[in-house]
C-alpha positions in Angstrom: 100.6 49.7 97.0 100.5 53.2 98.4 97.9 53.9 101.1 96.0 57.2 101.0 93.9 58.6 103.8 91.1 61.2 103.1 90.3 63.5 106.0 87.3 65.1 104.2 84.7 64.1 101.6 86.5 64.7 98.3 85.7 64.5 94.7 85.9 61.1 92.9 88.2 62.9 90.4 91.1 61.7 92.6 90.7 58.2 91.2 91.8 59.3 87.8 95.2 59.9 89.4 95.2 57.4 92.2 94.4 54.2 90.3 93.3 51.0 92.1 96.3 49.0 90.8 98.7 51.2 92.9 96.6 52.9 95.6 94.1 52.1 98.3 92.1 55.2 99.4 90.1 55.3 102.6 89.1 57.7 105.3 89.9 55.0 107.9 93.5 54.2 106.7 95.5 53.9 110.0 99.0 54.1 108.5 98.8 56.3 105.4 101.7 57.0 103.0 99.8 60.1 101.9 96.9 62.3 103.1 94.3 64.2 101.1 92.7 67.0 103.1 90.4 70.0 102.5 89.5 71.8 105.7 90.1 69.2 108.5 92.3 70.5 111.3 95.5 68.5 111.5 97.5 70.4 114.1 96.8 67.9 116.9 97.0 64.9 114.6 99.7 62.3 115.2 101.7 61.4 112.1 103.1 57.9 111.6 106.6 57.2 110.3 105.1 56.0 107.0 103.6 59.4 106.2 105.4 60.9 103.2 103.1 63.7 102.0 100.0 65.7 102.6 98.1 67.3 99.7 95.6 70.1 100.5 92.8 70.4 97.9 92.8 74.1 98.0 95.2 77.0 98.4 95.3 77.8 102.2 97.2 75.5 104.5 96.6 77.1 107.9 94.9 73.8 109.0 98.2 71.9 108.5 101.2 72.0 110.9 103.7 73.0 108.3 106.8 73.4 110.5 106.2 70.0 112.1 105.8 68.4 108.7 109.2 69.9 107.6 110.9 68.5 110.7 109.5 65.1 110.0 110.2 65.1 106.2 106.6 65.3 105.2 106.1 67.2 101.9 103.0 69.4 102.0 101.3 70.4 98.7 98.5 72.8 97.9 96.6 73.5 94.7 97.2 77.1 93.6 95.1 78.1 90.6 92.8 75.1 90.7 89.9 77.2 92.1 91.1 80.5 90.4 88.2 80.8 87.9 85.6 80.1 90.7 87.0 82.8 92.9 87.5 85.3 90.0 83.9 84.9 89.0 82.8 85.8 92.5 85.1 88.8 92.6 83.4 90.1 89.5 80.0 89.5 91.1 81.2 91.3 94.2 82.3 94.2 92.0 78.7 94.7 90.8 77.1 93.8 94.1 79.1 96.4 96.0 78.9 99.1 93.3 75.2 98.9 92.8 74.1 98.3 96.4 72.6 95.0 95.3 72.8 93.2 98.7 71.3 96.1 100.6 68.5 96.5 98.0 67.6 92.8 98.1 67.4 92.8 101.9 65.2 95.9 101.8 62.9 94.3 99.1 62.4 91.3 101.4 61.3 93.6 104.2 58.3 94.6 102.0 56.8 91.1 102.5 53.2 91.5 103.7 52.5 94.8 102.0 50.3 93.1 99.4 49.4 95.0 96.2 51.3 98.0 97.5 54.7 96.3 96.9 55.3 97.6 93.3 54.6 101.2 94.3 56.8 100.9 97.4 59.6 99.5 95.3 59.4 102.4 92.8 59.3 104.9 95.7 62.1 103.4 97.7 64.6 102.2 95.1 66.4 105.5 94.8 68.2 104.9 98.1 70.2 102.1 96.4 71.4 103.9 93.4 75.0 103.0 92.5 77.5 103.7 89.7 78.3 101.5 86.7 81.8 100.1 86.5 82.3 100.7 82.8 84.9 103.4 82.3 86.0 103.3 85.9 89.5 102.2 87.1 90.0 98.9 88.8 93.2 98.4 90.8 94.3 94.8 91.2 96.9 94.1 93.9 98.4 90.7 93.3 98.4 89.3 89.8 98.5 85.6 90.4 96.0 83.1 89.0 93.0 84.9 90.4 94.1 88.4 90.0 95.1 87.9 86.4 91.7 86.5 85.5 90.0 89.4 87.2 92.2 91.9 85.5 91.7 90.5 82.0 87.9 90.1 82.5 87.5 93.7 83.7 89.5 95.3 80.9 88.4 93.0 78.0 84.8 92.3 79.0 83.7 95.2 81.3 85.3 98.2 79.7 87.2 99.2 82.8 90.7 100.7 82.9 92.8 98.2 84.9 96.0 98.9 86.7 97.8 96.1 88.5 100.7 95.6 90.9 102.6 92.5 91.8 106.4 92.6 92.6 106.6 88.8 92.5 104.7 88.1 89.3 105.9 85.1 87.4 106.9 85.2 83.7 104.1 82.8 82.8 101.5 84.9 84.6 102.9 88.1 83.0 102.4 86.5 79.6 98.8 85.7 80.5 97.9 89.3 81.2 96.2 91.4 78.5 98.4 94.2 77.1 95.6 96.5 78.1 96.3 95.9 81.8 98.5 98.8 83.1 101.5 97.9 85.3 102.0 100.0 88.4 105.4 100.5 90.0 104.0 100.4 93.5 100.9 99.6 95.5 100.5 103.3 96.4 100.2 104.0 92.7 97.3 101.6 92.4 95.5 103.0 95.4 95.9 106.6 94.2 94.3 105.9 90.8 91.7 103.2 91.4 87.9 103.7 91.9 87.7 100.0 92.9 90.6 98.0 94.6 90.7 94.3 94.8 93.4 92.4 96.8 94.7 89.0 95.8 97.7 88.5 98.0 98.7 85.7 100.5 98.1 86.1 104.3 101.3 86.1 106.3 102.9 88.0 109.1 103.8 90.9 106.7 100.4 91.3 105.1 98.2 90.6 108.2 96.2 93.8 108.9 98.2 95.6 106.2 95.1 97.2 104.6 94.9 99.8 107.4 94.2 103.5 107.9 97.4 104.5 106.1 96.6 102.6 102.9 92.9 103.5 103.0 93.8 107.2 103.2 95.8 106.8 100.0 92.8 105.6 98.1 90.6 107.9 96.1 87.7 109.3 98.3 84.7 107.1 97.8 86.6 104.1 96.5 85.3 100.5 96.8 87.4 97.9 98.5 87.1 94.1 97.7 88.8 91.4 99.7 88.5 87.8 98.4 91.9 86.7 99.7 91.7 86.5 103.5 89.7 88.5 106.0 92.7 89.2 108.2 94.4 91.2 105.5 92.3 94.3 106.5 92.2 96.2 109.8 88.5 95.9 110.5 88.3 99.1 112.7 90.1 101.1 110.1 87.8 99.9 107.4 84.7 100.8 109.5 86.2 104.3 110.1 86.8 104.8 106.4 83.2 103.8 105.6 81.9 106.2 108.3 83.9 109.1 106.9 83.0 108.4 103.3 86.6 107.6 102.3 85.3 104.1 101.3 81.9 103.7 99.6 81.7 100.0 100.3 83.6 97.0 101.5 82.9 93.6 99.9 84.5 90.5 101.4 84.2 86.7 101.2 85.2 86.4 104.9 82.5 87.5 107.3 83.6 88.4 110.8 81.9 89.5 114.0 83.3 93.0 113.4 81.9 93.3 109.9 78.5 91.7 110.2 75.6 94.1 110.4 77.8 97.1 109.3 76.2 99.5 106.8 77.8 99.3 103.3 79.6 96.1 104.2 78.8 93.1 102.0 79.7 89.8 103.7 79.6 86.7 101.4 79.8 83.4 103.3 83.2 82.3 101.9 81.7 81.0 98.6 84.8 81.8 96.5 85.8 78.2 95.7 82.3 76.7 96.3 81.6 75.3 92.9 81.6 71.7 91.8 84.1 72.5 89.1 86.5 74.0 91.6 86.2 71.1 94.0 86.9 68.7 91.1 89.9 70.6 89.9 91.4 70.9 93.4 90.9 67.2 94.1 92.4 66.1 90.8 95.4 68.4 91.2 96.1 67.4 94.8 95.9 63.7 93.9 98.3 64.2 91.0 100.8 66.0 93.2 100.6 63.1 95.7 101.0 60.5 92.9 104.0 62.3 91.3 105.8 62.5 94.7 105.0 59.0 95.9 105.9 57.3 92.7 108.8 59.5 91.4 109.9 62.0 94.1 108.7 64.9 92.0 107.8 68.0 94.0 105.5 70.7 92.5 103.4 73.2 94.4 104.9 72.3 97.8 104.6 74.9 100.6 107.5 73.6 102.6 110.0 72.1 100.2 111.8 73.4 97.1 110.4 72.6 93.6 112.1 69.5 92.2 110.2 68.4 89.0 111.1 65.0 87.7 109.7 62.2 85.6 110.1 58.5 86.3 113.7 57.4 87.1 115.6 56.1 84.1 117.3 53.6 86.4 117.8 54.2 90.1 117.1 57.4 92.2 117.8 58.4 95.8 115.9 61.4 97.2 117.2 63.0 100.4 115.3 65.6 102.4 117.6 67.5 104.7 118.3 70.7 106.5 119.7 73.5 104.3 123.1 73.6 106.1 126.8 73.7 104.8 128.5 70.6 103.5 125.4 68.5 103.1 125.9 67.8 99.4 129.4 66.7 99.8 128.6 64.5 102.8 125.7 62.8 100.9 127.7 62.1 97.7 130.7 60.8 99.8 128.5 58.1 101.2 127.7 56.9 97.7 131.1 57.3 96.3 132.6 55.3 99.2 130.8 52.3 97.8 132.3 52.8 94.3 129.0 53.9 92.8 129.0 56.5 90.0 126.5 59.3 90.2 125.1 60.0 86.7 123.0 63.1 87.6 122.6 65.2 90.7 120.0 67.8 91.7 120.1 70.0 94.8 117.4 72.6 95.6 116.8 74.6 98.7 113.9 76.6 100.2 114.7 78.6 103.3 115.7 76.0 106.0 114.8 72.9 103.9 116.7 71.3 101.0 116.2 68.3 98.7 119.0 66.4 97.0 118.3 63.9 94.3 121.0 61.4 93.0 120.5 59.5 89.8 122.6 56.3 89.1 122.4 53.0 87.3 121.9 50.9 90.5 120.7 51.7 94.0 123.4 52.2 96.6 124.0 49.4 99.0 122.1 49.2 102.3 125.2 50.4 104.1 125.5 53.4 101.9 121.9 54.4 102.4 122.3 53.8 106.2 125.3 56.1 106.2 123.2 58.9 104.5 120.4 58.5 106.9 122.6 59.1 110.0 124.2 62.2 108.6 123.5 65.2 110.8 120.8 67.3 109.1 119.3 64.4 107.1 115.6 64.0 107.7 114.3 61.4 105.2 115.8 59.2 102.5 113.7 57.6 99.8 114.7 55.3 96.9 113.1 54.7 93.5 113.8 52.3 90.6 112.5 52.1 87.1 
């Protein structure tokens, strides 16, 4: 039986993957083999030697100590795309809210409380201050054409009558196939900024992208453009956005990440991080995270890991040894030598690396002897050794 600890309330959809005949699931599990987490902070959490994997029911993993997990051979998963439709729908809502001054107009309408029968006349007199353009026929620039960006791009061009131009230097083949042929492909981000009336960002937050939407990029946008940020608040330089709004370079800024710097600013719409807040999204993320845990715990298959290479496998035909190790020279030959020294033939071998980490999988008819496994475990650079049998 595998033991799973849940650090947050999580959808019952996990039990479709973590069945009672093979798993115990509890928030109080003291020595888990796997952890399911949403937003709980784990940086100060002690990990037991039994812990093999952590699955985050969501995309962001800033609440998980990734480097420490790698050092301890703990595979960390996330669920990219599971909440894509939920976020994309809110992006489209943000497009209309920002363009038509909906949030500001609704706040003003609420201020009329107490005016009695005069409210209708006051509405007709004051509504002109919230006039905003339609999006049909305008150009939407999409920076980042992953799961969310692709849905937004397709919906805008096929359903809203917008011209869409997208840019993503790392787009996958599968994602490229999912895009409508009507979506234009830009050669650079600058090309998007120069053409778009509305710009929406769907890129990850890292050291390179933090604060990257700054005065330089804002100056490259069409004057009066609208900026949408449903990726991470830290992507934008708040002071530069406020300056662009004040000068008229930006007409509005719509974000799902409120901050002290942005709250109360004119022509800034702050949505309280509702992107993935749908029951469907929570169910999808939970089921996907649970399936990732199951596949790794039972078979050693690694899909959607943020700290290990992708190694996708089914159940072992006979015996399997999985080794997590540092990505350093001569590891493969050292590992196979430990098995060959016991006279065991290796039927299949997989070796994948990701930056400083690597995973080697050996397939054979019978598991190596305890002495062979012990020899692998003490090799310099080896972090964890797991075995599987059909």
